[in-house]
LOZAMI-410051 format. One line per field, with one value per atom (N, C-alpha, C): atom name; x, y, z; chain; residue in three letters. Coordinates in Angstrom, 2 decimals. Atoms other than C-alpha are relative to their C-alpha. Layout:
<pases>
name [CA,...]
x [X,...]
y [Y,...]
z [Z,...]
chain [A,...]
resn [ALA,...]
</pases>
This chain:
<pases>
name [N,CA,C,N,CA,C,N,CA,C,N,CA,C,N,CA,C,N,CA,C,N,CA,C,N,CA,C,N,CA,C,N,CA,C,N,CA,C,N,CA,C,N,CA,C,N,CA,C,N,CA,C,N,CA,C,N,CA,C,N,CA,C,N,CA,C,N,CA,C,N,CA,C,N,CA,C,N,CA,C,N,CA,C,N,CA,C,N,CA,C,N,CA,C,N,CA,C,N,CA,C,N,CA,C,N,CA,C,N,CA,C,N,CA,C,N,CA,C,N,CA,C,N,CA,C,N,CA,C,N,CA,C,N,CA,C,N,CA,C,N,CA,C,N,CA,C,N,CA,C,N,CA,C,N,CA,C,N,CA,C,N,CA,C,N,CA,C,N,CA,C,N,CA,C,N,CA,C,N,CA,C,N,CA,C,N,CA,C,N,CA,C,N,CA,C,N,CA,C,N,CA,C,N,CA,C,N,CA,C,N,CA,C,N,CA,C,N,CA,C,N,CA,C,N,CA,C,N,CA,C,N,CA,C]
x [1.40,133.95,-0.76,0.69,131.57,-1.25,1.22,128.36,0.13,0.02,127.48,-0.79,0.70,126.70,-0.47,0.57,124.65,1.02,-1.00,127.59,0.91,-0.85,129.80,-0.78,0.84,126.93,-0.16,0.17,126.32,1.29,-1.30,130.04,0.24,-0.18,130.15,-0.99,1.05,126.86,0.28,-0.21,127.98,1.30,-1.24,131.36,-0.29,0.07,131.80,0.74,-0.75,133.12,1.51,-1.42,136.48,0.50,-0.40,136.64,0.05,0.02,135.68,1.21,-1.11,138.28,1.33,-1.24,141.02,0.20,-0.12,140.28,0.29,-0.20,140.12,1.45,-1.37,143.52,1.06,-1.08,145.43,-0.27,0.32,143.64,0.71,-0.61,145.04,-0.93,0.82,143.88,-0.68,0.62,143.04,-1.13,1.08,140.56,-1.32,1.26,137.22,-1.00,0.94,135.36,0.28,-0.38,137.19,-0.04,0.00,136.60,-1.41,1.23,133.83,-1.21,1.24,130.23,0.06,-0.16,131.14,0.80,-0.81,133.80,-0.79,0.85,131.32,-0.95,0.90,128.88,0.77,-0.87,131.71,0.19,-0.22,132.47,-1.25,1.26,128.82,-0.35,0.30,128.37,0.97,-0.97,131.58,-0.36,0.41,130.43,-1.24,1.23,126.99,0.30,-0.33,128.49,0.83,-0.77,130.94,-0.95,0.97,128.08,-0.85,0.82,126.10,0.71,-0.73,128.86,0.44,-0.38,129.70,1.49,-1.38,132.89,0.99,-0.94,134.44,0.39,-0.29,134.15,0.78,-0.74,135.36,1.46,-1.38,138.45,0.71,-0.59,139.08,0.42,-0.31,138.92,1.14,-1.05,141.09,1.37,-1.26,143.78,0.45,-0.31,143.59,0.61,-0.46,144.10,1.35,-1.23,146.83,0.15,-0.32,148.54,1.10]
y [0.21,126.89,0.22,-0.32,128.32,-0.83,0.76,126.43,-1.40,1.37,122.85,-0.03,0.03,122.58,-1.43,1.33,119.67,-0.99,0.91,118.22,-0.57,0.47,118.01,-0.91,0.82,116.63,-1.39,1.28,113.91,-0.82,0.69,113.05,-0.63,0.51,112.63,-1.13,0.98,110.73,-1.36,1.29,108.04,-0.68,0.61,107.43,-1.04,0.99,104.35,0.56,-0.42,104.66,-0.08,0.14,103.40,1.18,-1.13,106.08,1.30,-1.20,108.79,0.02,0.06,107.61,0.22,-0.21,107.48,1.48,-1.43,111.06,0.78,-0.67,112.15,-0.12,0.24,110.61,0.49,-0.23,111.13,1.15,-1.10,113.94,1.27,-1.30,117.41,0.85,-0.88,119.87,1.09,-1.00,122.15,-0.58,0.64,119.64,0.66,-0.71,121.42,-0.84,0.85,118.40,0.00,0.01,118.90,1.39,-1.38,122.63,0.56,-0.75,124.86,-0.87,0.73,123.70,-1.38,1.29,120.92,-0.94,0.81,119.66,-0.45,0.36,119.73,-1.13,1.04,117.68,-1.31,1.17,115.30,-0.75,0.62,114.67,-0.65,0.56,114.11,-1.29,1.19,111.61,-1.13,1.01,109.81,-0.66,0.55,109.39,-0.87,0.77,108.20,-1.34,1.25,105.63,-0.92,0.81,104.48,-0.67,0.55,103.99,-1.09,0.97,102.11,-1.33,1.25,99.56,-0.67,0.55,99.08,0.12,-0.23,99.33,-1.01,1.03,96.01,0.23,-0.24,96.78,1.29,-1.26,100.35,-0.21,0.30,99.04,-0.78,0.79,96.50,0.90,-0.93,99.24,0.92,-0.88,101.54,-0.68,0.73,98.89,-0.31,0.29,98.02,1.23,-1.24,101.65,0.42,-0.43,102.40,1.51,-1.43,105.77,0.23]
z [0.25,94.75,1.31,-1.24,97.29,0.21,-0.14,96.57,-0.56,0.50,95.78,-1.30,1.28,92.09,-0.30,0.28,90.68,-0.56,0.59,88.71,1.08,-1.09,91.80,0.94,-0.87,93.89,-0.60,0.68,91.32,0.05,-0.03,91.15,1.37,-1.37,94.94,0.27,-0.29,95.10,-0.63,0.67,92.64,0.42,-0.47,94.31,1.08,-1.07,96.46,1.21,-1.18,99.98,-0.26,0.31,98.73,-0.84,0.85,96.04,0.80,-0.84,98.53,0.93,-0.93,101.02,-0.70,0.77,98.37,-0.29,0.29,97.35,1.27,-1.28,101.00,0.46,-0.46,101.76,-0.97,0.96,98.55,-0.98,0.90,96.70,0.40,-0.25,96.42,0.87,-0.84,99.04,-0.81,0.86,96.14,-0.86,0.76,94.66,0.38,-0.23,94.26,0.80,-0.74,95.70,1.50,-1.41,99.01,0.62,-0.49,99.42,0.18,-0.19,100.71,0.30,-0.20,100.72,-0.63,0.67,98.29,0.89,-0.90,100.69,1.22,-1.15,103.56,-0.41,0.50,101.48,-0.21,0.21,100.49,1.32,-1.31,104.17,0.55,-0.49,105.04,-0.73,0.79,102.21,0.37,-0.35,103.12,1.33,-1.31,106.74,-0.15,0.19,105.63,-0.68,0.70,103.24,0.90,-0.95,105.92,0.98,-0.94,108.35,-0.65,0.72,105.70,-0.20,0.24,105.09,1.31,-1.30,108.77,0.27,-0.45,110.76,-0.57,0.47,109.70,-1.46,1.42,105.97,-0.17,0.08,106.50,0.38,-0.41,108.30,-1.09,1.08,105.53,-1.16,1.09,102.89,0.38,-0.47,104.96,-0.06,0.02,105.36,-1.43,1.40,101.66,-0.68,0.62,100.67,0.57,-0.65,103.20,0.01,-0.02,103.54,-0.99]
chain [A,A,A,A,A,A,A,A,A,A,A,A,A,A,A,A,A,A,A,A,A,A,A,A,A,A,A,A,A,A,A,A,A,A,A,A,A,A,A,A,A,A,A,A,A,A,A,A,A,A,A,A,A,A,A,A,A,A,A,A,A,A,A,A,A,A,A,A,A,A,A,A,A,A,A,A,A,A,A,A,A,A,A,A,A,A,A,A,A,A,A,A,A,A,A,A,A,A,A,A,A,A,A,A,A,A,A,A,A,A,A,A,A,A,A,A,A,A,A,A,A,A,A,A,A,A,A,A,A,A,A,A,A,A,A,A,A,A,A,A,A,A,A,A,A,A,A,A,A,A,A,A,A,A,A,A,A,A,A,A,A,A,A,A,A,A,A,A,A,A,A,A,A,A,A,A,A,A,A,A,A,A,A,A,A,A,A,A,A,A,A,A,A,A,A,A,A,A,A,A,A]
resn [MET,MET,MET,SER,SER,SER,GLY,GLY,GLY,LEU,LEU,LEU,ASP,ASP,ASP,PRO,PRO,PRO,LYS,LYS,LYS,SER,SER,SER,LYS,LYS,LYS,HIS,HIS,HIS,ALA,ALA,ALA,ILE,ILE,ILE,ASP,ASP,ASP,ILE,ILE,ILE,MET,MET,MET,THR,THR,THR,TYR,TYR,TYR,GLU,GLU,GLU,GLN,GLN,GLN,LEU,LEU,LEU,LEU,LEU,LEU,ARG,ARG,ARG,LEU,LEU,LEU,TRP,TRP,TRP,ARG,ARG,ARG,PHE,PHE,PHE,GLY,GLY,GLY,SER,SER,SER,SER,SER,SER,SER,SER,SER,ASP,ASP,ASP,ALA,ALA,ALA,LEU,LEU,LEU,LEU,LEU,LEU,GLN,GLN,GLN,GLY,GLY,GLY,GLU,GLU,GLU,THR,THR,THR,GLY,GLY,GLY,LYS,LYS,LYS,TYR,TYR,TYR,PHE,PHE,PHE,GLY,GLY,GLY,GLU,GLU,GLU,VAL,VAL,VAL,MET,MET,MET,VAL,VAL,VAL,ALA,ALA,ALA,LYS,LYS,LYS,ARG,ARG,ARG,ASN,ASN,ASN,ALA,ALA,ALA,ILE,ILE,ILE,GLY,GLY,GLY,ALA,ALA,ALA,ALA,ALA,ALA,GLU,GLU,GLU,ALA,ALA,ALA,VAL,VAL,VAL,ARG,ARG,ARG,ILE,ILE,ILE,SER,SER,SER,LYS,LYS,LYS,MET,MET,MET,ILE,ILE,ILE,GLY,GLY,GLY,TRP,TRP,TRP]
</pases>
């Protein structure tokens, strides 16, 4: 997928930081949400949501999810 379509944008926008992080860590590299312009947007939204919740909560979620 080369461009960011409205359906993918909406799917990313409604995800929580935890959901985004789970997909980032455990999703397939071939997942359309992680590729091209959509993947770039995914990363930007994930960073913005991480910043919004703060470092302590981001660390808590990260530890909860694990690898």
